[in-house]
C-alpha positions as CSV (number, residue, x, y, z in Angstrom):
1,X,52.1,11.5,22.3
2,X,54.0,10.6,25.6
3,X,53.3,7.1,26.9
4,X,54.1,6.0,30.3
5,X,55.1,2.5,30.9
6,X,53.4,0.2,33.3
7,X,56.7,-0.1,35.7
8,X,56.6,4.1,35.8
9,X,52.8,3.7,36.2
10,X,52.6,1.5,39.0
11,X,54.6,3.9,41.3
12,X,51.5,5.3,42.1
13,X,49.4,1.9,42.3
14,X,48.3,2.1,46.2
15,X,46.7,5.8,45.2
16,X,45.0,4.7,42.2
17,X,44.1,1.7,43.2
18,X,42.4,3.7,46.5
19,X,41.0,5.9,44.0
20,X,39.3,3.2,41.7
21,X,38.3,0.5,43.3
22,X,35.4,0.2,46.1
23,X,36.3,-1.9,48.9
24,X,34.4,-4.9,47.3
25,X,36.6,-5.1,44.7
26,X,34.7,-3.4,41.9
27,X,35.8,-0.7,39.6
28,X,33.9,3.1,40.5
29,X,35.1,4.1,36.9
30,X,37.6,3.6,34.3
31,X,40.6,6.4,34.4
32,X,41.0,8.7,31.8
33,X,44.3,9.1,32.1
34,X,46.3,6.5,30.8
35,X,49.1,5.9,33.5
36,X,46.0,5.6,35.9
37,X,44.2,3.2,33.6
38,X,47.4,0.8,33.3
39,X,47.2,0.7,37.0
40,X,44.0,-0.9,37.0
41,X,44.5,-2.6,33.3
42,X,47.3,-4.2,35.0
43,X,44.9,-5.2,38.2
44,X,42.6,-7.0,35.5
45,X,45.0,-8.7,33.5
46,X,45.6,-10.8,36.6
47,X,42.0,-12.4,36.2
48,X,43.6,-14.4,33.4
49,X,46.1,-17.0,33.7
50,X,49.1,-16.8,31.1
51,X,49.1,-19.5,28.5
52,X,45.4,-20.0,28.7
53,X,42.9,-19.1,26.1
54,X,39.5,-17.4,26.9
55,X,36.1,-16.8,24.4
56,X,34.9,-13.2,24.3
57,X,32.0,-14.6,26.8
58,X,34.7,-15.9,29.4
59,X,36.6,-12.4,29.3
60,X,33.2,-10.7,29.3
61,X,31.6,-12.7,32.7
62,X,35.2,-11.9,34.2
63,X,35.5,-8.1,33.5
64,X,32.0,-7.7,34.3
65,X,32.9,-8.7,37.8
66,X,34.5,-5.2,38.0
67,X,32.4,-3.0,35.7
68,X,29.3,-2.9,33.5
69,X,31.3,-1.7,30.4
70,X,32.7,-5.0,29.6
71,X,33.4,-3.8,25.8
72,X,35.4,-0.7,26.7
73,X,37.6,-2.7,29.4
74,X,38.1,-5.4,27.0
75,X,39.0,-2.8,24.5
76,X,41.8,-1.3,26.5
77,X,43.1,-4.5,27.5
78,X,43.6,-5.4,23.8
79,X,44.9,-1.9,23.2
80,X,47.2,-1.6,25.5
81,X,48.9,-4.8,25.3
82,X,47.7,-6.7,28.3
83,X,45.7,-9.3,26.2
84,X,46.0,-10.4,22.4
85,X,43.0,-11.5,20.5
86,X,42.8,-14.1,17.7
87,X,40.1,-15.7,15.8
88,X,37.3,-14.9,18.9
89,X,39.9,-16.1,21.8
90,X,41.7,-13.8,24.1
91,X,44.9,-14.6,26.3
92,X,46.8,-12.8,28.5
93,X,50.0,-11.3,26.9
94,X,51.4,-8.9,29.7
95,X,50.9,-6.9,32.8
96,X,52.6,-8.1,36.1
97,X,52.1,-11.4,37.9
98,X,50.9,-11.8,41.6
């Protein structure tokens, strides 16, 4: 299965951001297409500081500011390499800066 890389997906960043984020910054829906979802996940990953560890409740609280389905967002962030997880702790492991 073809998997786009993040830099390739980010070429459509502005259009994806307009399509999936409301003016208040909340996520209107989680994209089903991987290319668009990578752009959304990259934006969400920027809520986590590189080098810091977060408990699952803190990850959930940060993601809840964007969308109610925090479990799906958390799972996608880990599956796509934006966050890593071990022993109940999460940390940022990918994505762009800024």
